[in-house]
C-alpha positions in Angstrom: 0.0 0.0 0.0 1.3 3.4 -0.9 1.0 6.4 1.4 0.7 8.8 -1.5 0.1 8.7 -5.2 2.3 11.0 -7.4 1.0 11.2 -10.9 3.6 12.6 -13.3 2.1 13.9 -16.5 -1.0 15.3 -14.8 -2.0 17.5 -17.7 -2.2 15.2 -20.6 -4.8 13.1 -22.4 -4.2 10.0 -20.2 -5.1 11.8 -17.0 -8.1 13.4 -18.7 -9.6 10.1 -19.9 -8.3 7.6 -17.3 -6.6 9.1 -14.2 -9.2 11.5 -12.8 -12.2 9.2 -13.4 -10.2 6.4 -11.7 -9.3 8.6 -8.7 -13.0 9.6 -8.5 -14.1 6.0 -8.5 -11.6 5.1 -5.7 -12.8 8.0 -3.6 -16.4 7.0 -4.0 -15.5 3.4 -2.9 -13.6 4.8 0.1 -10.3 3.3 -1.2 -8.4 6.5 -1.6 -7.6 8.9 1.2 -4.7 10.9 -0.2 -4.3 11.2 -4.0 -1.2 13.4 -3.5 0.8 15.3 -6.0 0.4 15.9 -9.7 3.1 17.2 -12.0 2.5 18.3 -15.6 3.2 21.1 -17.9 5.2 24.1 -16.6 3.1 27.1 -16.0 0.1 25.3 -14.6 -1.4 25.9 -11.1 -3.2 23.8 -8.6 -6.5 25.6 -9.5 -5.9 24.8 -13.2 -5.3 21.1 -12.3 -8.5 21.1 -10.2 -10.4 22.5 -13.1 -8.9 19.9 -15.4 -10.1 17.2 -13.0 -13.6 18.7 -13.0 -13.7 18.9 -16.8 -12.5 15.3 -17.0 -15.3 14.1 -14.7 -17.9 16.1 -16.6 -16.8 14.6 -19.9 -16.6 11.0 -18.6 -19.7 10.8 -16.5 -20.9 13.3 -14.0 -19.4 15.2 -11.1 -20.4 13.9 -7.6 -19.8 17.1 -5.6 -19.0 15.3 -2.4 -16.4 13.0 -4.0 -15.0 15.9 -6.1 -14.6 18.1 -3.0 -12.5 15.3 -1.3 -10.4 14.8 -4.4 -9.9 18.5 -5.0 -8.9 19.1 -1.3 -6.3 16.3 -1.5 -4.6 17.4 -4.7 -1.3 19.1 -4.7 0.6 20.4 -7.8 4.3 20.8 -8.3 5.2 23.0 -11.2 8.4 22.8 -13.1 10.4 21.2 -15.9 11.3 17.5 -16.0 14.9 18.5 -16.8 15.2 20.8 -13.8 16.5 19.2 -10.6 14.6 21.8 -8.6 11.3 20.4 -9.8 12.1 17.1 -8.2 13.4 18.8 -5.0 10.0 20.6 -4.7 8.3 17.2 -5.3 10.3 15.7 -2.5 9.3 18.6 -0.2 5.6 18.1 -1.2 5.8 14.4 -0.3 6.7 15.6 3.3 8.2 12.3 4.4 5.5 10.1 2.9 6.5 6.5 3.0 6.3 4.2 0.0 5.0 6.7 -2.6 3.7 5.3 -5.9 4.9 7.3 -8.9 2.4 6.9 -11.7 4.2 7.9 -14.9 1.7 9.1 -17.6 4.4 10.7 -19.8 5.8 10.2 -23.3 8.6 7.6 -23.6 11.1 10.3 -24.5 10.7 11.8 -21.0 11.0 8.5 -19.1 14.7 8.5 -18.4 14.8 12.1 -17.2 11.9 11.6 -14.9 13.2 8.3 -13.4 16.7 9.9 -12.9 15.2 13.1 -11.5 13.1 11.1 -9.0 16.1 9.1 -7.9 18.5 12.1 -7.5 15.9 13.9 -5.3 15.4 10.9 -3.1 11.9 10.4 -4.4 12.6 6.8 -5.5 13.6 5.6 -2.0 11.2 3.0 -0.7 8.9 3.9 -3.6 7.1 2.1 -6.4 6.6 3.1 -10.0 3.8 2.5 -12.4 4.4 3.0 -16.1 1.3 3.7 -18.0 2.6 3.8 -21.6 4.6 1.8 -24.1 8.3 2.3 -23.6 9.0 3.0 -27.3 8.4 1.8 -30.9 11.2 -0.9 -31.1 12.8 -3.5 -28.9 15.9 -1.4 -28.1 14.1 1.5 -26.5 12.1 -0.5 -23.9 15.2 -2.6 -23.0 17.2 0.6 -22.4 14.4 2.2 -20.4 13.9 -0.9 -18.4 17.6 -0.8 -17.5 17.3 2.8 -16.3 14.3 1.9 -14.2 16.0 -1.0 -12.6 18.9 1.2 -11.5 16.5 2.8 -9.0 13.5 0.4 -8.6 13.5 -3.3 -7.9 11.3 -5.3 -10.3 8.9 -6.0 -7.4 8.3 -2.3 -7.2 7.4 -1.8 -10.9 4.0 -2.0 -12.5 3.5 -1.7 -16.3 0.2 -1.1 -18.0 -0.2 -0.7 -21.8 -3.5 0.4 -23.1 -5.1 2.5 -25.7 -6.7 5.9 -25.1 -9.3 5.1 -27.8 -12.8 4.5 -26.6 -14.0 0.9 -27.2 -15.8 0.3 -30.4 -19.5 -0.1 -29.9 
């Protein structure tokens, strides 16, 4: 069990279609008490992330005001660039000593190495888990290299990989 969920890539299509509806469902079931920190495009704010979450829920169902209030109150946002070590230092500070964070990476494969290394250098990978929510690349060499980078900082037992399509099911 993770003490905090850190979703990296909190401003993209994946979080719009999957992450916020998933967090909403967990809150409604009583299975999520601290969604934690989001990190996305530089220049965003916590208010903009909250609005993005509301828009997502409106587009993919309806907004339960009680559940949304709980989700919104628990969200944090760390602004910055993935190439900037200070971004990850601010993330470490936002984690405030949380044990066993889960870093949910909803980012393009090209950013993967920089984010994994940034998390590690800031101490955010210590006693943490990582969930990769995208394909690692378009050929065999890319995922093998990215897997090697990941295993420098995370044991395999602390890694989760999910590959899916953002397309809606045909019906």
